[in-house]
PyMOL Python script that loads the backbone (N, CA, C, O; Angstrom):
from pymol import cmd

cmd.read_pdbstr("""\
ATOM      1  N   MET A   1      22.206  91.520 230.418  1.00  0.00           N
ATOM      2  CA  MET A   1      20.885  91.361 230.453  1.00  0.00           C
ATOM      3  C   MET A   1      20.536  91.636 232.002  1.00  0.00           C
ATOM      4  O   MET A   1      21.416  91.468 232.846  1.00  0.00           O
ATOM      5  N   ASN A   2      18.980  92.146 232.442  1.00  0.00           N
ATOM      6  CA  ASN A   2      18.313  92.072 233.811  1.00  0.00           C
ATOM      7  C   ASN A   2      18.104  90.778 234.198  1.00  0.00           C
ATOM      8  O   ASN A   2      18.084  89.937 233.299  1.00  0.00           O
ATOM      9  N   THR A   3      17.952  90.442 235.266  1.00  0.00           N
ATOM     10  CA  THR A   3      17.778  88.588 235.943  1.00  0.00           C
ATOM     11  C   THR A   3      16.557  88.880 237.098  1.00  0.00           C
ATOM     12  O   THR A   3      16.092  90.010 237.242  1.00  0.00           O
ATOM     13  N   VAL A   4      16.324  88.281 237.509  1.00  0.00           N
ATOM     14  CA  VAL A   4      15.288  87.440 238.272  1.00  0.00           C
ATOM     15  C   VAL A   4      15.491  86.629 239.430  1.00  0.00           C
ATOM     16  O   VAL A   4      16.299  85.792 239.026  1.00  0.00           O
ATOM     17  N   THR A   5      15.280  86.408 240.454  1.00  0.00           N
ATOM     18  CA  THR A   5      15.962  85.122 240.655  1.00  0.00           C
ATOM     19  C   THR A   5      14.390  84.401 241.698  1.00  0.00           C
ATOM     20  O   THR A   5      13.497  84.822 242.433  1.00  0.00           O
ATOM     21  N   ILE A   6      14.804  83.320 241.206  1.00  0.00           N
ATOM     22  CA  ILE A   6      13.778  82.343 241.586  1.00  0.00           C
ATOM     23  C   ILE A   6      13.741  81.156 241.976  1.00  0.00           C
ATOM     24  O   ILE A   6      14.639  80.676 241.284  1.00  0.00           O
ATOM     25  N   GLY A   7      13.362  80.355 242.568  1.00  0.00           N
ATOM     26  CA  GLY A   7      13.233  79.356 243.770  1.00  0.00           C
ATOM     27  C   GLY A   7      14.047  79.870 245.374  1.00  0.00           C
ATOM     28  O   GLY A   7      14.643  79.184 246.204  1.00  0.00           O
ATOM     29  N   GLY A   8      13.754  81.340 245.336  1.00  0.00           N
ATOM     30  CA  GLY A   8      15.000  82.163 246.351  1.00  0.00           C
ATOM     31  C   GLY A   8      16.375  82.461 246.679  1.00  0.00           C
ATOM     32  O   GLY A   8      16.945  83.237 247.446  1.00  0.00           O
ATOM     33  N   ASP A   9      16.887  81.131 245.407  1.00  0.00           N
ATOM     34  CA  ASP A   9      18.345  81.577 245.224  1.00  0.00           C
ATOM     35  C   ASP A   9      18.477  81.648 244.018  1.00  0.00           C
ATOM     36  O   ASP A   9      19.325  82.537 243.949  1.00  0.00           O
ATOM     37  N   MET A  10      18.208  81.294 242.764  1.00  0.00           N
ATOM     38  CA  MET A  10      18.558  81.275 241.617  1.00  0.00           C
ATOM     39  C   MET A  10      18.255  82.202 241.190  1.00  0.00           C
ATOM     40  O   MET A  10      17.130  82.678 241.344  1.00  0.00           O
ATOM     41  N   LYS A  11      19.577  82.953 240.240  1.00  0.00           N
ATOM     42  CA  LYS A  11      19.686  84.180 239.431  1.00  0.00           C
ATOM     43  C   LYS A  11      19.489  83.569 238.059  1.00  0.00           C
ATOM     44  O   LYS A  11      20.012  82.640 237.443  1.00  0.00           O
ATOM     45  N   VAL A  12      18.537  84.448 237.822  1.00  0.00           N
ATOM     46  CA  VAL A  12      18.479  83.939 235.750  1.00  0.00           C
ATOM     47  C   VAL A  12      18.439  84.796 234.674  1.00  0.00           C
ATOM     48  O   VAL A  12      17.327  85.054 235.133  1.00  0.00           O
ATOM     49  N   SER A  13      18.499  85.201 234.108  1.00  0.00           N
ATOM     50  CA  SER A  13      17.958  85.963 232.697  1.00  0.00           C
ATOM     51  C   SER A  13      16.276  86.315 232.687  1.00  0.00           C
ATOM     52  O   SER A  13      15.363  85.489 232.666  1.00  0.00           O
ATOM     53  N   ARG A  14      16.190  87.502 232.703  1.00  0.00           N
ATOM     54  CA  ARG A  14      14.712  88.313 232.924  1.00  0.00           C
ATOM     55  C   ARG A  14      13.973  87.688 231.628  1.00  0.00           C
ATOM     56  O   ARG A  14      12.743  87.639 231.610  1.00  0.00           O
ATOM     57  N   ILE A  15      14.551  87.332 230.818  1.00  0.00           N
ATOM     58  CA  ILE A  15      14.163  86.490 229.102  1.00  0.00           C
ATOM     59  C   ILE A  15      14.302  85.220 229.637  1.00  0.00           C
ATOM     60  O   ILE A  15      14.646  85.070 230.809  1.00  0.00           O
ATOM     61  N   GLY A  16      14.064  84.268 228.878  1.00  0.00           N
ATOM     62  CA  GLY A  16      13.994  83.287 229.172  1.00  0.00           C
ATOM     63  C   GLY A  16      13.583  82.449 227.985  1.00  0.00           C
ATOM     64  O   GLY A  16      12.944  83.138 227.190  1.00  0.00           O
ATOM     65  N   TYR A  17      13.764  80.931 227.511  1.00  0.00           N
ATOM     66  CA  TYR A  17      13.639  81.066 225.877  1.00  0.00           C
ATOM     67  C   TYR A  17      13.127  79.242 226.208  1.00  0.00           C
ATOM     68  O   TYR A  17      13.625  78.468 227.026  1.00  0.00           O
ATOM     69  N   GLY A  18      11.985  78.999 225.234  1.00  0.00           N
ATOM     70  CA  GLY A  18      11.687  78.153 225.287  1.00  0.00           C
ATOM     71  C   GLY A  18      11.246  76.959 224.192  1.00  0.00           C
ATOM     72  O   GLY A  18      10.128  76.869 223.686  1.00  0.00           O
ATOM     73  N   PRO A  19      12.399  76.048 223.938  1.00  0.00           N
ATOM     74  CA  PRO A  19      13.034  74.916 222.804  1.00  0.00           C
ATOM     75  C   PRO A  19      12.201  74.325 222.142  1.00  0.00           C
ATOM     76  O   PRO A  19      12.465  73.373 221.408  1.00  0.00           O
ATOM     77  N   THR A  20      11.101  74.804 222.309  1.00  0.00           N
ATOM     78  CA  THR A  20       9.568  73.473 221.570  1.00  0.00           C
ATOM     79  C   THR A  20      10.114  73.374 219.728  1.00  0.00           C
ATOM     80  O   THR A  20      10.117  72.308 219.113  1.00  0.00           O
ATOM     81  N   ARG A  21      10.561  74.804 219.074  1.00  0.00           N
ATOM     82  CA  ARG A  21      10.624  74.624 217.884  1.00  0.00           C
ATOM     83  C   ARG A  21      11.926  73.646 217.066  1.00  0.00           C
ATOM     84  O   ARG A  21      12.086  73.305 215.894  1.00  0.00           O
ATOM     85  N   ILE A  22      12.726  73.415 218.349  1.00  0.00           N
ATOM     86  CA  ILE A  22      14.451  72.635 218.386  1.00  0.00           C
ATOM     87  C   ILE A  22      13.319  70.982 218.093  1.00  0.00           C
ATOM     88  O   ILE A  22      13.518  70.078 217.281  1.00  0.00           O
ATOM     89  N   VAL A  23      12.479  71.096 218.844  1.00  0.00           N
ATOM     90  CA  VAL A  23      12.072  68.850 218.802  1.00  0.00           C
ATOM     91  C   VAL A  23      10.763  69.292 217.792  1.00  0.00           C
ATOM     92  O   VAL A  23      10.259  68.321 217.229  1.00  0.00           O
ATOM     93  N   ASP A  24      10.287  70.300 217.553  1.00  0.00           N
ATOM     94  CA  ASP A  24       8.964  69.909 216.781  1.00  0.00           C
ATOM     95  C   ASP A  24       8.910  70.038 215.875  1.00  0.00           C
ATOM     96  O   ASP A  24       9.134  71.192 215.510  1.00  0.00           O
ATOM     97  N   GLN A  25       8.653  69.233 215.030  1.00  0.00           N
ATOM     98  CA  GLN A  25       8.617  69.774 213.560  1.00  0.00           C
ATOM     99  C   GLN A  25       7.551  68.923 212.588  1.00  0.00           C
ATOM    100  O   GLN A  25       7.521  67.831 212.021  1.00  0.00           O
ATOM    101  N   ASN A  26       6.672  70.130 212.748  1.00  0.00           N
ATOM    102  CA  ASN A  26       5.123  70.222 211.967  1.00  0.00           C
ATOM    103  C   ASN A  26       4.027  69.266 212.729  1.00  0.00           C
ATOM    104  O   ASN A  26       3.118  68.590 212.249  1.00  0.00           O
ATOM    105  N   GLY A  27       4.483  69.473 214.225  1.00  0.00           N
ATOM    106  CA  GLY A  27       3.542  69.028 215.288  1.00  0.00           C
ATOM    107  C   GLY A  27       4.219  67.256 215.813  1.00  0.00           C
ATOM    108  O   GLY A  27       3.534  66.389 216.356  1.00  0.00           O
ATOM    109  N   ASN A  28       5.501  67.154 215.495  1.00  0.00           N
ATOM    110  CA  ASN A  28       5.724  65.755 215.448  1.00  0.00           C
ATOM    111  C   ASN A  28       7.121  65.881 216.096  1.00  0.00           C
ATOM    112  O   ASN A  28       8.232  65.778 215.576  1.00  0.00           O
ATOM    113  N   PHE A  29       6.674  66.194 217.688  1.00  0.00           N
ATOM    114  CA  PHE A  29       7.749  65.779 218.475  1.00  0.00           C
ATOM    115  C   PHE A  29       8.788  65.100 218.716  1.00  0.00           C
ATOM    116  O   PHE A  29       8.626  63.958 219.147  1.00  0.00           O
ATOM    117  N   GLY A  30       9.843  65.500 218.551  1.00  0.00           N
ATOM    118  CA  GLY A  30      11.029  63.933 218.460  1.00  0.00           C
ATOM    119  C   GLY A  30      12.530  64.648 218.449  1.00  0.00           C
ATOM    120  O   GLY A  30      12.855  65.687 219.024  1.00  0.00           O
ATOM    121  N   GLN A  31      13.202  63.932 217.766  1.00  0.00           N
ATOM    122  CA  GLN A  31      14.540  64.292 217.839  1.00  0.00           C
ATOM    123  C   GLN A  31      14.526  65.783 215.743  1.00  0.00           C
ATOM    124  O   GLN A  31      13.891  65.744 214.689  1.00  0.00           O
ATOM    125  N   PRO A  32      15.675  66.782 216.358  1.00  0.00           N
ATOM    126  CA  PRO A  32      15.076  67.189 215.688  1.00  0.00           C
ATOM    127  C   PRO A  32      15.803  67.192 213.877  1.00  0.00           C
ATOM    128  O   PRO A  32      16.837  66.646 213.491  1.00  0.00           O
ATOM    129  N   ALA A  33      14.981  67.866 213.222  1.00  0.00           N
ATOM    130  CA  ALA A  33      15.150  67.079 211.820  1.00  0.00           C
ATOM    131  C   ALA A  33      16.532  67.424 211.388  1.00  0.00           C
ATOM    132  O   ALA A  33      17.201  66.676 210.676  1.00  0.00           O
ATOM    133  N   ASP A  34      17.085  68.970 211.987  1.00  0.00           N
ATOM    134  CA  ASP A  34      18.413  69.652 211.682  1.00  0.00           C
ATOM    135  C   ASP A  34      19.372  69.960 213.021  1.00  0.00           C
ATOM    136  O   ASP A  34      19.648  71.103 213.384  1.00  0.00           O
ATOM    137  N   ARG A  35      19.783  68.871 213.622  1.00  0.00           N
ATOM    138  CA  ARG A  35      20.487  68.882 214.971  1.00  0.00           C
ATOM    139  C   ARG A  35      21.891  70.245 214.965  1.00  0.00           C
ATOM    140  O   ARG A  35      22.140  71.060 215.853  1.00  0.00           O
ATOM    141  N   LYS A  36      22.561  70.054 213.660  1.00  0.00           N
ATOM    142  CA  LYS A  36      22.925  71.331 213.473  1.00  0.00           C
ATOM    143  C   LYS A  36      22.289  73.301 213.538  1.00  0.00           C
ATOM    144  O   LYS A  36      22.761  74.355 213.964  1.00  0.00           O
ATOM    145  N   ALA A  37      21.263  72.954 212.979  1.00  0.00           N
ATOM    146  CA  ALA A  37      21.159  74.214 213.341  1.00  0.00           C
ATOM    147  C   ALA A  37      19.906  73.916 214.413  1.00  0.00           C
ATOM    148  O   ALA A  37      19.030  74.532 213.805  1.00  0.00           O
ATOM    149  N   SER A  38      19.426  73.538 215.259  1.00  0.00           N
ATOM    150  CA  SER A  38      18.838  73.356 216.408  1.00  0.00           C
ATOM    151  C   SER A  38      19.914  73.804 217.466  1.00  0.00           C
ATOM    152  O   SER A  38      19.761  74.694 218.303  1.00  0.00           O
ATOM    153  N   LEU A  39      21.203  72.904 217.243  1.00  0.00           N
ATOM    154  CA  LEU A  39      22.279  73.713 217.907  1.00  0.00           C
ATOM    155  C   LEU A  39      22.974  74.978 218.296  1.00  0.00           C
ATOM    156  O   LEU A  39      23.399  75.381 219.378  1.00  0.00           O
ATOM    157  N   ALA A  40      22.957  75.735 216.493  1.00  0.00           N
ATOM    158  CA  ALA A  40      23.051  77.003 216.006  1.00  0.00           C
ATOM    159  C   ALA A  40      22.414  77.815 216.851  1.00  0.00           C
ATOM    160  O   ALA A  40      22.956  78.891 217.104  1.00  0.00           O
ATOM    161  N   VAL A  41      21.054  77.470 217.511  1.00  0.00           N
ATOM    162  CA  VAL A  41      19.554  78.450 217.513  1.00  0.00           C
ATOM    163  C   VAL A  41      20.431  78.294 219.081  1.00  0.00           C
ATOM    164  O   VAL A  41      21.286  79.150 219.308  1.00  0.00           O
ATOM    165  N   LEU A  42      20.260  77.518 219.817  1.00  0.00           N
ATOM    166  CA  LEU A  42      20.679  77.504 220.841  1.00  0.00           C
ATOM    167  C   LEU A  42      22.182  77.906 221.560  1.00  0.00           C
ATOM    168  O   LEU A  42      22.244  78.545 222.609  1.00  0.00           O
ATOM    169  N   ARG A  43      23.239  77.474 220.897  1.00  0.00           N
ATOM    170  CA  ARG A  43      24.130  78.784 220.900  1.00  0.00           C
ATOM    171  C   ARG A  43      23.911  80.525 221.228  1.00  0.00           C
ATOM    172  O   ARG A  43      24.171  81.339 222.114  1.00  0.00           O
ATOM    173  N   ALA A  44      23.323  80.470 220.015  1.00  0.00           N
ATOM    174  CA  ALA A  44      22.684  82.299 219.835  1.00  0.00           C
ATOM    175  C   ALA A  44      21.954  82.496 220.716  1.00  0.00           C
ATOM    176  O   ALA A  44      21.694  83.681 220.926  1.00  0.00           O
ATOM    177  N   VAL A  45      21.338  81.507 221.566  1.00  0.00           N
ATOM    178  CA  VAL A  45      20.574  82.055 222.696  1.00  0.00           C
ATOM    179  C   VAL A  45      21.230  82.152 223.808  1.00  0.00           C
ATOM    180  O   VAL A  45      21.315  83.237 224.382  1.00  0.00           O
ATOM    181  N   VAL A  46      21.867  80.901 224.348  1.00  0.00           N
ATOM    182  CA  VAL A  46      22.791  81.760 224.914  1.00  0.00           C
ATOM    183  C   VAL A  46      24.572  83.265 225.138  1.00  0.00           C
ATOM    184  O   VAL A  46      25.261  83.925 225.916  1.00  0.00           O
ATOM    185  N   ASP A  47      24.364  82.970 224.045  1.00  0.00           N
ATOM    186  CA  ASP A  47      25.506  83.828 223.294  1.00  0.00           C
ATOM    187  C   ASP A  47      24.603  84.918 223.897  1.00  0.00           C
ATOM    188  O   ASP A  47      25.054  85.436 224.918  1.00  0.00           O
ATOM    189  N   ALA A  48      23.618  85.287 223.534  1.00  0.00           N
ATOM    190  CA  ALA A  48      22.684  86.512 223.789  1.00  0.00           C
ATOM    191  C   ALA A  48      22.278  86.725 225.316  1.00  0.00           C
ATOM    192  O   ALA A  48      21.338  87.401 225.732  1.00  0.00           O
ATOM    193  N   GLY A  49      23.016  86.140 225.905  1.00  0.00           N
ATOM    194  CA  GLY A  49      22.572  86.601 227.733  1.00  0.00           C
ATOM    195  C   GLY A  49      21.502  85.603 228.617  1.00  0.00           C
ATOM    196  O   GLY A  49      21.207  85.580 229.812  1.00  0.00           O
ATOM    197  N   VAL A  50      20.984  84.634 227.220  1.00  0.00           N
ATOM    198  CA  VAL A  50      19.531  84.392 228.096  1.00  0.00           C
ATOM    199  C   VAL A  50      20.470  82.809 229.045  1.00  0.00           C
ATOM    200  O   VAL A  50      21.299  81.960 228.718  1.00  0.00           O
ATOM    201  N   THR A  51      19.868  83.084 230.006  1.00  0.00           N
ATOM    202  CA  THR A  51      20.203  81.841 231.156  1.00  0.00           C
ATOM    203  C   THR A  51      18.908  81.149 231.539  1.00  0.00           C
ATOM    204  O   THR A  51      19.043  80.528 232.593  1.00  0.00           O
ATOM    205  N   PHE A  52      17.768  81.068 231.042  1.00  0.00           N
ATOM    206  CA  PHE A  52      16.770  79.980 231.642  1.00  0.00           C
ATOM    207  C   PHE A  52      16.174  79.482 230.323  1.00  0.00           C
ATOM    208  O   PHE A  52      15.334  80.072 229.644  1.00  0.00           O
ATOM    209  N   ILE A  53      16.753  78.289 230.072  1.00  0.00           N
ATOM    210  CA  ILE A  53      15.641  77.580 229.236  1.00  0.00           C
ATOM    211  C   ILE A  53      14.854  76.995 229.703  1.00  0.00           C
ATOM    212  O   ILE A  53      15.036  76.265 230.677  1.00  0.00           O
ATOM    213  N   ASP A  54      13.804  77.165 229.139  1.00  0.00           N
ATOM    214  CA  ASP A  54      12.195  75.894 230.005  1.00  0.00           C
ATOM    215  C   ASP A  54      12.565  74.978 229.079  1.00  0.00           C
ATOM    216  O   ASP A  54      12.842  75.294 227.922  1.00  0.00           O
ATOM    217  N   THR A  55      12.599  73.659 229.572  1.00  0.00           N
ATOM    218  CA  THR A  55      12.433  72.501 229.078  1.00  0.00           C
ATOM    219  C   THR A  55      11.679  71.303 229.474  1.00  0.00           C
ATOM    220  O   THR A  55      12.105  70.170 229.697  1.00  0.00           O
ATOM    221  N   ALA A  56      10.118  71.905 229.534  1.00  0.00           N
ATOM    222  CA  ALA A  56       8.808  71.523 229.840  1.00  0.00           C
ATOM    223  C   ALA A  56       8.384  70.003 229.525  1.00  0.00           C
ATOM    224  O   ALA A  56       8.313  69.716 228.330  1.00  0.00           O
ATOM    225  N   LYS A  57       8.254  69.555 229.945  1.00  0.00           N
ATOM    226  CA  LYS A  57       7.709  67.953 229.548  1.00  0.00           C
ATOM    227  C   LYS A  57       6.892  67.861 228.142  1.00  0.00           C
ATOM    228  O   LYS A  57       7.102  67.002 227.285  1.00  0.00           O
ATOM    229  N   ALA A  58       5.959  68.863 228.060  1.00  0.00           N
ATOM    230  CA  ALA A  58       5.297  68.775 226.462  1.00  0.00           C
ATOM    231  C   ALA A  58       6.561  68.934 225.877  1.00  0.00           C
ATOM    232  O   ALA A  58       6.592  67.989 225.090  1.00  0.00           O
ATOM    233  N   TYR A  59       7.497  69.464 225.780  1.00  0.00           N
ATOM    234  CA  TYR A  59       8.531  69.672 224.587  1.00  0.00           C
ATOM    235  C   TYR A  59       9.121  68.233 223.960  1.00  0.00           C
ATOM    236  O   TYR A  59       9.861  68.058 222.992  1.00  0.00           O
ATOM    237  N   LYS A  60       8.340  67.002 225.141  1.00  0.00           N
ATOM    238  CA  LYS A  60       9.278  65.961 223.798  1.00  0.00           C
ATOM    239  C   LYS A  60      10.078  65.532 225.703  1.00  0.00           C
ATOM    240  O   LYS A  60      10.964  66.275 226.128  1.00  0.00           O
ATOM    241  N   PRO A  61       9.635  64.446 226.479  1.00  0.00           N
ATOM    242  CA  PRO A  61      10.610  64.583 227.727  1.00  0.00           C
ATOM    243  C   PRO A  61      12.224  63.832 227.534  1.00  0.00           C
ATOM    244  O   PRO A  61      12.374  62.610 227.546  1.00  0.00           O
ATOM    245  N   GLY A  62      13.016  64.522 227.412  1.00  0.00           N
ATOM    246  CA  GLY A  62      14.455  64.270 227.021  1.00  0.00           C
ATOM    247  C   GLY A  62      15.359  64.667 226.155  1.00  0.00           C
ATOM    248  O   GLY A  62      16.586  64.677 226.244  1.00  0.00           O
ATOM    249  N   VAL A  63      14.386  65.115 224.993  1.00  0.00           N
ATOM    250  CA  VAL A  63      14.805  65.569 223.494  1.00  0.00           C
ATOM    251  C   VAL A  63      15.610  66.907 223.884  1.00  0.00           C
ATOM    252  O   VAL A  63      16.807  67.121 223.699  1.00  0.00           O
ATOM    253  N   CYS A  64      14.771  67.649 224.399  1.00  0.00           N
ATOM    254  CA  CYS A  64      15.254  69.217 224.607  1.00  0.00           C
ATOM    255  C   CYS A  64      16.801  69.477 225.529  1.00  0.00           C
ATOM    256  O   CYS A  64      17.754  70.166 225.167  1.00  0.00           O
ATOM    257  N   GLU A  65      16.641  68.581 226.960  1.00  0.00           N
ATOM    258  CA  GLU A  65      17.474  68.409 227.578  1.00  0.00           C
ATOM    259  C   GLU A  65      18.736  67.595 227.048  1.00  0.00           C
ATOM    260  O   GLU A  65      19.792  67.737 227.664  1.00  0.00           O
ATOM    261  N   GLU A  66      18.689  66.713 225.891  1.00  0.00           N
ATOM    262  CA  GLU A  66      19.965  65.985 225.601  1.00  0.00           C
ATOM    263  C   GLU A  66      20.531  66.888 224.472  1.00  0.00           C
ATOM    264  O   GLU A  66      21.752  66.874 224.314  1.00  0.00           O
ATOM    265  N   VAL A  67      19.625  67.816 223.522  1.00  0.00           N
ATOM    266  CA  VAL A  67      20.320  68.245 222.543  1.00  0.00           C
ATOM    267  C   VAL A  67      20.982  69.787 223.086  1.00  0.00           C
ATOM    268  O   VAL A  67      21.804  70.426 222.430  1.00  0.00           O
ATOM    269  N   ILE A  68      20.366  70.257 224.564  1.00  0.00           N
ATOM    270  CA  ILE A  68      20.697  71.163 224.979  1.00  0.00           C
ATOM    271  C   ILE A  68      21.987  70.801 225.736  1.00  0.00           C
ATOM    272  O   ILE A  68      22.865  71.631 225.974  1.00  0.00           O
ATOM    273  N   THR A  69      22.032  69.797 226.017  1.00  0.00           N
ATOM    274  CA  THR A  69      23.690  69.019 226.852  1.00  0.00           C
ATOM    275  C   THR A  69      24.536  69.221 226.012  1.00  0.00           C
ATOM    276  O   THR A  69      25.633  69.552 226.462  1.00  0.00           O
ATOM    277  N   GLU A  70      24.372  69.092 224.197  1.00  0.00           N
ATOM    278  CA  GLU A  70      25.326  68.697 223.449  1.00  0.00           C
ATOM    279  C   GLU A  70      25.936  70.404 223.525  1.00  0.00           C
ATOM    280  O   GLU A  70      26.941  70.447 222.815  1.00  0.00           O
ATOM    281  N   LEU A  71      25.731  71.387 223.970  1.00  0.00           N
ATOM    282  CA  LEU A  71      26.792  72.714 224.189  1.00  0.00           C
ATOM    283  C   LEU A  71      27.304  72.792 225.301  1.00  0.00           C
ATOM    284  O   LEU A  71      27.763  73.814 225.812  1.00  0.00           O
ATOM    285  N   ARG A  72      27.266  71.712 225.760  1.00  0.00           N
ATOM    286  CA  ARG A  72      28.521  71.714 227.102  1.00  0.00           C
ATOM    287  C   ARG A  72      29.603  70.524 225.701  1.00  0.00           C
ATOM    288  O   ARG A  72      30.458  69.813 226.229  1.00  0.00           O
ATOM    289  N   ALA A  73      29.521  70.454 224.674  1.00  0.00           N
ATOM    290  CA  ALA A  73      30.327  69.687 224.207  1.00  0.00           C
ATOM    291  C   ALA A  73      31.489  70.640 223.083  1.00  0.00           C
ATOM    292  O   ALA A  73      32.398  70.054 222.495  1.00  0.00           O
TER     293      ALA A  73
END
""", "prot")
cmd.dss("prot")
cmd.show_as("cartoon", "prot")
cmd.util.cbc("prot")
cmd.orient("prot")
């Protein structure tokens, strides 16, 4: 996958992923309704070569980061 440099020295995949749908069920931001499915989506994204995952504050502060951290477990 092609990369781009951001911040002067960080190379990330040109295609990123915005995980809003893993924490937004019908407009209600919070914990994923199906955590296993959310983790499966994130694993597929990483397996596809995506290295930039946008954890914008609008996606419920802390929830996306918490779920993403579980990928390392």
